[in-house]
N, C-alpha and C positions, 0 to 999 in steps of 0.2 A: 440577562438577569445576573446581577452580581451576587456572588456568594461571600459570606463572611469568611475570614481567614481560618477560623476554627472549624468550619464545616467542610473544608477541603480535605479529602482523604489523603493518606500518604501515597497511595497509588496514583491519584490525580496529580500530586506534586511531582512525582517521578516522571510521569508522562509529559507534563509541561516542561520540565527541566530538560528532558531528552529531545523534545520537539524544538526548543529554542535555537539550537545550533543547526537546524535543517532548512535554512533559507539560503538561496533560492531552491525551489523544489518543483519538479514536474514529472509527469508520467508519459512515457513514450520511448522512442529509440532514436539513435543517431547513427547514420550510416555514411560511409565514404563511398561515393559512386563516381564513375567516369562517364561523362556525357559528351557528345559532339556539340560543337558550337554552330552558329549560323553563318559564320564567315566562309565564303566559297573557297578561298585559297589558304586555309589554315594548315600549317605543316603538321601540327600535332594530330589533328583529325585525319589528315591524309595518311599518316604513318600508322594509324590505328590506336595510338596512345590515348587519344581523347583528353578531356579536361577533368581534373578531380574536383568534386563538389561534395559538400556535406548536406545530407537531407535529414531533417527532423520529422519523424513520423509520430502521429498522435491520433487519438480518437476524439471526435467532436460530434456530439449528439448521435452516437452510435455509428458514425461513418469514419473510416480511416482517412486522414488528411496528411499531406506532406508539404513541408516548406523548405526552401533552400536556406541554409544557415551560412552566414558569412564566416570565413576562416577565423577572424578575430574573436568571434563569439563561441567557438567550439569549446575552449576550456571551461567557460561559464556553463554551457549546456551539459558538459560531462559532469560537472559538480552538481548541477540541478538534478540530473537523472540519478546520480548516486544518492542524493538526499531524498529523492522521491522513493527509491527502493528502501531506504532506511525507514522512512515514515510508514511505508506499507508493512514492513517487518514489525515495526512497533505496534501498528494496529492489530496485526495477527496475534501478537503477544498479549494484548489487552483483554481479549475474550476470556482465556483461561484465568488470567489474573483477577478479572472482575468477579468471576464465579468463586474463586478461592476467597477473595475479600468478603463477598456476601456470605459464604458459608461460615467464615470465622465470626462474623457479626451476628449471624442467625443460625445457631446450632440446630441440627435436626431434632425434631420432637418425636423420636421413635425410641423403642426399647421396651423393656418389661414394665416400666413405671407408667407408660402411656397406654390408655385404654384404646382398644380397637374400635374404629368408627365404621369400618367397612363390614360387609356381610361375609367375612372370610371364615366365620365359625363353621359354616356348612362345608362338609367334606364333599369333594367331587366323587361321583360314582366311578369306580374303576372299571375299565373295559376288560372283559375276560374272554 
């Protein structure tokens, strides 16, 4: 559903502006691991050094998954992970900001000028 430009709040504009620079984005982790290969006469594996590989770990439908990531893709994945953390931080900031914006637009209807609607006039019995 499209909103007219004048119906978009300043908070929403700030959110979209900060979100625009956050592509590509993903949530997960990237780890450098050393794994043995399947070649029987590999010198690196025989010496114990093994082969460096990058693993991208993420959650898919509640289950932890891992994919091997090509070395050429590692800088892109690091940027995507940083952007994902930035988006998550932005979302956490939005909760309090939304509440503040709502409170500014809808001041509380309390104070001496507002009649009590609850049955608070009855005093509680004090325990002696």
